[in-house]
Each structure stands twice: as structure tokens, then as C-alpha cells.
N, C-alpha and C positions, 0 to 999 in steps of 0.2 A: 646637763642634768644627770646623765648616766655616762660613766667612763669605766671601761674595762681595760686593764693593763696587764698584758703578758699572763693571762689566766691559763692554768693547767689543772686538769682534773681527770683522774683515771677511775674506771669502773670495769672490772672484768678485763676483757681483751680490748676494750675501747678507751680512747682518751681524747680529751680536748687539748689541743696543742697550741700554745702561745697565742691565745685569742686576745686581740686588741681592737677596739673600736669605741666610738662615742656616739651618743644620741643627744640631740639638742633639746632644750626645753620646748614642750608643746609639739614635738615632732612625732609623726607616725612612721615608725621604722619597722621594716619587714625583714625577718630572717628567712631566707629562701634556700631550700636545698632538698635533695632526694631523701627518701626514707633511710634511716640509719646514719644520717650525716652528723648528728649531734645536736639538732635544734632543741629538742625537749630537754636534753641533759644540760645544755647551756641555760635555758630558761629556768630550770630548777636551781641552778647555781645562783642566778640573779635573785630569785625569790627566797633563797635560804634553805631549800630542801636538800641541796648538795653543798658540801663544804669544799672549796677548792684546795688542791694540794699546794698551789702557790699562785701568786698574782694578787691583784687588788680590784675590788668593785667599789666605786663611789656613786652615791645618789645624792644629788643636790649639794655636792661638795663634802658630804660626810662619808667616811669609810665604813661600809656596811659588810665587809667581807666575812666577818665572823659573828654578825648579829643574828639573833633569832628572827624567823620570818615575821612575827608580829611587830617587831621593832623597826622594820625597814620602810614603812610607809608605802607598801606595794599591794596592789590588788591583783589577784591571780585567778585566771579562768583556765582550769585544766581541760584537756581534750575531751574527757568524758563528762564534763560539767560538775560531777561529784555533788549532786543535790542529795539532801537527806530525805529518804523516802518516807520517813515517819513525821516529817515536818510539813506544814503548809507552805505555800509560796511566800506568804508574809514572813513566816519564821525563818525560812531559808534566806530571805533577803537580809534580815538583820542579824544573821549568825555572827558575823564579824564584830558586831557591836556588843554582844551579850556578855563579854568579859568585863564590861564597864557598869558598875552599879549606878552611876549617874544616868546612864541610858534608861534604866528602869524608872528611876525617880522622875526624870524629865518627861519621858515620852509615854509612860504607861500608867503611872500612879498619881499624877498631879503634884501638888506642892504642899502637902500636909506637913505641919511643922516638925513632926517626929521623924520624917523620912531621912533627913540628912544624917541621923544617928545610926541608921540601919546599914548593915553590911550587904555584900552582894547576895549571899545565900538567903537572907531574910527578904530582900527585895524580890528575888525570884519566886519565893513561896507566896508572897502577897500578890504578885502578878497573876499567878494561877493561870486560868484558861483565857484571860484577857489577851495574852500574847498570841494565843492560837486563833482567837476569834476576831480580834480587832486588827486594823491596819495602822500601825504607828506612823506618825508623820515621817520619821526617818526612812521607813520602808516605802511609804506611799509616793514620795517624790521620785524615787528611782523606778518604781513600778510604773508610774505614769510616764516617765521618760521613755521606757521601753515598751509602752503600750500594752501592759499585761496586768494592770491593777484589778481588772474584773476577775482575774484568776487567783486573787490573794488567798482565798480559802481552800483552794484545791491542793491535793498532794501531787508530787512529781509524776506518779504513775498514771495520772489522768491528763498529762500534757503531751502535746506533739513535740517533735524534735526542735522545731523553730521556737516554740514556746519555752522549752527547757533552756535553749540557748539565751533567750532574752532574760529569763529569770536569773540564770547564772551570771550574766553580765550585770544585772541590777545589783546582785549581791556583791560582786567585785567592786562596783562603784560606790556602794553604800558606805564603805569605810573611808571615802574621800581620799583615795591614794594619790601620792605624788606621781606614781608610775603604775601603768596598767600593763600586765603581761597576759597575752592571749595565745594559748597553745592550740593550733589548728581549730579555731573557734567555729568554723562552718563546715569542717570536713565530713561530719556525720549527717549533713543535711542533703536533701535532693537538690538537683541543679537549679531548679526554678527558685527554691527558697534561698539558696546560696547567692544567686544573682540579685535577689531583693535585699538580703541582709548586709552584703558588703558595703553598698552605698550608705546604709544606715549606720554601720560602724564608723565609717569615715565622717559622716555628719555629726554623730555623737561626739567623736573625738575633737572635732573642730569646735563644737559648742562648749565642751567642758575644758578644752585646752590641756587635757591630760596627756602627758608624755607616754607613748604607747609603743610596745614591742609586740609584733604579731608574727607568729611562726606559721609557715605554710610551705607547700611544695608545688603550688599552682601558679603559673605565670598570670593567668587571668585574674586570680584573686589578688596577687601582688599589684597588678596594674590598677585595680579598682580602689586601692586604699593607700599605697605607699607614697610617702614623701621621699624617702631614701630606702635603699635595700642593701643587705649584706648577703653575699652568696657564701654558703657554708657547705663543705664537703669533707668527709673523712676526718671530722674533728677540727678542721681549720677554716679560717675565713679567707676566701680567695680574692674577693673584690668587694668594695663598698662604693656606692654611688647612687645617683638618681636612677629611676627606672629607664630613662632615655639613655643615660650613659652605659648602663649594663647591657641594654639591647643593641645599641648602635656601636659601642666601643668596648666590647669585652676584652679583657687583657690577655686571656689565655684561651687555648683551644678547648680546655675543659669547660670553662664558663660559656664559651660560644656554643658548644654542643648542648649544654644544659638549657640554655635559653632558646634553642632551636632556631639558629640563624638561617637555616635553609641551604645556603651555598657556602660550603667550607672546603677549601682546597689546600694542597701542598704544592709549593712552587720553588724554583731556583731563583734566588734573588740576585739582581745585577744593578746596584746603585750607580748613578752617573747621569750627568746632564740635568735637564729640567725635571725629569720624573725618575722614580724607582721602577725598574722593569721586573716583572714577575713572569717567568715562563711556567705556565700552568699545564693542565692535562693535555697530553699529545702536542705540546709545544705552543699552545695558544698563549698569546702574549697579552697580559694586562698591565696597565700602568697605574701606579699608586703615587700619592704625593711624595715629593722629595724628602719630606720630614720623616717618612717611615724609616725606621732603623732596620736595615737589612744587611747582614754580613755578606760580603761579596762572594758569590759562588756557592753559598750554603742554602739548604732547604729551609723554607719558612712556611708558616700557615697564614692564610689570608681568607677573608670572608667578604661576601657581597649580600646585603640584605635584599630579599626578593622584591620589596616594594620600590627599590631604587633602580631596578633594571627597566629601561624603556623598551617597550615592544610595539611594533607597528607592522602593518601588512606591506608597506612600502619602505624603502631605505629612508631613515630619518635624516633630515637636513639641519644645518645650522647647529651642529653639536660642538661643544667646547673642545679646545685642543687636548690631545691625549686620549680622547674617547676610544674605547675598544668597541669595534663593530663586529657583529656575528650574525650568521643566518642559522635557522634551525626549523624543526618541524614540531608542532604541538602534538605531544604523545598522550597527555592526560589533562583533564580539566576537572577541578573540584570547586563546586559552588557552595559556599558556606553561608549564604545570605548577604551580609554586607561586603564580604570579600570574595574574590574569585582567584584561585591559584592555578597557574599553568605549569606543566612540566614540559620543557622545550629541549629536545635532543638536537644538539648542534652538529654541523657537518663533520667536525673533527672529534667525534666521540666524546663530547662534553655535554653533560646534562645540567640545565639550570632551572631553578624554581623562580617563577615570576608571579608577584601578587599585584592586584589592582582592585580599586573600589568598584562596586557594582555599577555605578553610573558610568565610570570610565569603560568598563567592560561592555556595557550596553551600546556604547558608541562604536565599538569595534567588532564585537561578536565573533571572537575567535572560536574555532571548532577543532577537535582532534583531526589531525591530518593536514591542517593549514600550514603553509610555509610562512615564516615570520622573520622579521629583522629585529635584532636586539642591539642596544647601546648601553655601555657602562662607562660613566664618567670617572676620572681618576680619583676624585674626592670621595667616591662611594666605594672604593676598594680599601679595606681596613686590614692592615698587617698586624698579626697577633704576636705577643711576646712568647718566647720559648718555642 
């Protein structure tokens, strides 16, 4: 559906550099990156507000690189929603349709015989206040879909943040776009409203089958909606994959740090035998799968996700071959509701983050100061590129 090939665009001291990725039809794709990484600039290239210096953008097989925004079949929801303060909710929703005289004839004025001979300006004059006061069917469908039809006569100044977001989304959908572009659609909302609206965005996208690109900087927001995700930083795409691939198998240390893997170390790699050996902090030895590409004798980065570390009050038994066993002391405990995270200081000056579900924690009841035993299986040690 969407294909971006070797896209370059410069503005001031910032540039998008050699951007290439594709989005499948009906996919919910998230562009995830920190502030200033180029997310909005790239989205504006896709919708036609920025013209690339080089490269190609295709939508539905058609080259749209140099087309005007209105000719791209794209619905765009900017970060600030950009609702017109002097228009009602109903008029904001149909804004993208108002350049079409047929819209007025069909939805507002009925089917009088003389109407087909009238141009856009005449249709607008005849519509008069009906457009302000009525809720045209083209508008009503999407206001109903977003649950805000009862607000059709209000102006944006009388809406809450969540209501504005829903109206702006209804307006973007009303033009029946091939592609929906969402720029930080829930960033201006409070946490409770964000948590409620993200599942609604996903449900709406699944119901309409609209190919969607959603820009954000929040891992939780990404996990709530994404089919696939692209990590962007300093104007370049670092990795594209499913959320699980990004979280469990980041390619580089930069990506691992951004997705907050928790346990990220540098080690001396020693390939050979059944496992790849990694000499970590203070000589602690971890084993990784033999498939891990590690230059002999050189430093590499590796990671261990906190939820993959087994922690017990007694030495665990029946562990798979190659398991690294450690002992340590619980220094800190953070209870976030469904998850509990422990910070364990190991005997050899190695600190590890360990996560577990609340029910699992309730069975063990670790407390700060407790001595614990840790186990890390080789397949849970992931070696990073570069």
C-alpha cells in the first residue's frame, strides 16, 4: 500500500536520510522515536506538506511523490488537531468534502432539477446556514463512529481534549482516505484518556481496514496499537519489525536503549564450542546461542530482558545446559500494579533488573535485603550488532 524508497529531505540543519520502508494494506504501522527524530517531518512528506529532495513515495501503486495533498487519498490528523474555531463540529467534519459541489447537491440541497447546472459557489450560497445547523449524512456517519454526534452543533472551544481528538479523527475519516496519518494523536491528552482512546483507535482501524501510520514516542502507546513498528532516530530508520521483535531482538545498542531493555552490557566475545561465551562485568560469564555473531576477542553489546531472568530464594534446579547461575541481594523493589521489578546486586558487582507478574511475586514475596538466586538461559541472551 505505502512504499518509501531512499527518501531524502532537508530543512534547516535537519535532514531525513535514505528513508526506506513499506506498509502493507490494512496495516497499523507506528513510527516510534524520541522528540526531534524526524517523525513529523516524515509524516508531512507522506501527506504532501513537504516535498522530498529525492526518493519516491508510492500509495496503492501510484507515485505520489510530487502530488498535491488533496490528490493523494490521505487523511491527516495533525498533532494539534487544527480544528477551525469558527466552525461547528459538523462543519469541521465535512471540511475535506467542501471543495466538491456534488457534496452540497447530494447531502444538503436535495435533488432539485436545476442543481446539477449550478457551480460550487452557487451551491455554497444556497446551502446557507443549513450546513451550520444540520448534520449531513456524510458527517453523521463518522461522528456516530467516534461517539460525538451529540456535539455536532458545538464549536471546538467548548470541547474537551478527548472530544477534539475524536472530532479531528472523524474529519480525517470523512474523506474516505486510502491512508490515515496520525501525528501524536493522543499526546495532548491525560493518561486516563490516552489509555481509553488507544484501544479505540485500534478497533476503528480494524473495522475500517484503513492503512494507518501513527507517530508517537511512547512504548505503551506503540504496544497498544501497532502491527509493526519502525524506530526512527536522527532522521534515519534504525529497525522495522513487529513490537515483539523490536523489544526482544533489537539490532543495535541505540534501539535497545530506546526501548528500555533493562539489562544492557558490554562483554568480550569468545566464540567456540556449543555456545558463544561472553565475559561480562567483572568477569561474569554468560553464554549465548552459537548463532550469535561475535568477533573473537572483541567487545560486543548484549542484553537480557528482565522478565526472562528466573529468580528464586533457593538455587533453581533442572535448568537447561549453558544456564548462567548467579547469587545476589535485592536492593530495590518497584511495584507498578500488574508487574513488580527487582533490582538485584550480584556478588561480583553486577546489577540486574528482574521483572515478574504480580501473581508470581505474591508466591515468593521478595523483600529488599533478601538473598536470591538468579538463572539466565543462553537463548535469553541476545547479542546486538555493532
